[in-house]
C-alpha positions in Angstrom: -24.0 -18.6 -22.7 -21.4 -16.8 -19.9 -20.3 -19.1 -16.9 -20.7 -17.8 -13.0 -19.3 -19.5 -10.3 -21.0 -22.3 -9.0 -22.4 -22.9 -5.7 -20.3 -25.3 -5.0 -16.9 -24.0 -5.5 -18.4 -21.3 -3.8 -18.3 -23.6 -0.9 -15.6 -24.5 -1.8 -13.6 -21.4 -1.3 -16.0 -20.4 1.7 -14.5 -23.4 3.8 -10.7 -23.4 2.5 -11.1 -19.6 3.7 -12.5 -21.1 6.8 -9.4 -23.8 7.8 -6.7 -21.9 6.2 -7.6 -19.2 8.6 -8.4 -21.4 11.4 -5.3 -23.3 10.7 -2.7 -20.5 10.5 -4.0 -18.6 13.4 -4.1 -21.4 15.9 -0.1 -22.1 14.4 0.9 -18.4 14.8 -0.7 -17.8 17.9 0.7 -20.6 19.4 4.4 -19.7 18.1 4.0 -16.3 19.2 3.0 -17.7 22.7 5.6 -19.9 22.9 8.2 -17.0 22.3 6.2 -14.8 24.7 7.7 -17.5 27.2 10.5 -17.1 26.7 11.3 -13.9 25.9 9.1 -12.6 29.2 7.2 -10.0 26.2 3.7 -10.5 28.1 1.8 -11.1 24.5 3.1 -9.3 22.1 4.6 -11.7 20.1 0.7 -13.7 20.2 -0.5 -10.9 19.1 1.7 -10.2 16.3 1.0 -14.3 15.2 -2.6 -13.7 15.3 -2.0 -11.1 13.1 0.3 -12.6 10.7 -2.5 -15.8 10.7 -5.5 -13.7 9.8 -3.2 -11.7 6.9 -2.0 -15.2 5.6 -6.0 -16.2 5.9 -7.0 -13.4 3.3 -4.4 -13.1 0.9 -4.7 -17.4 0.2 -8.7 -16.6 -0.1 -7.9 -13.2 -2.1 -5.6 -15.5 -4.3 -8.3 -18.2 -4.3 -10.7 -15.3 -5.6 -8.5 -14.5 -8.3 -7.8 -17.7 -9.9 -11.8 -18.8 -9.9 -11.7 -15.0 -12.1 -9.6 -16.4 -14.5 -10.5 -19.6 -14.2 -14.0 -18.2 -15.8 -12.9 -15.8 -18.5 -10.7 -18.7 -19.2 -14.0 -20.3 -20.1 -15.9 -17.3 -21.1 -13.4 -17.1 -24.1 -13.5 -19.7 -25.5 -16.9 -20.3 -25.3 -16.2 -16.8 -27.6 -14.8 -18.9 -30.6 
């Protein structure tokens, strides 16, 4: 029988993504705001920080999905033996 990803794994993935996205965007935006204040760039560094935070959140999401898929494939291969 082929195994699929369980609802608890999907919930964990969604929760991890939400927390990671919030924290990474918040931290990089705060650092960008601090740099803007020091350099007088009127929000340029904050915007770059926002983009970096979003990028890192989605990158982690893709890594977690790939890990779940590898685990599912490994379990299915183990059952086929």
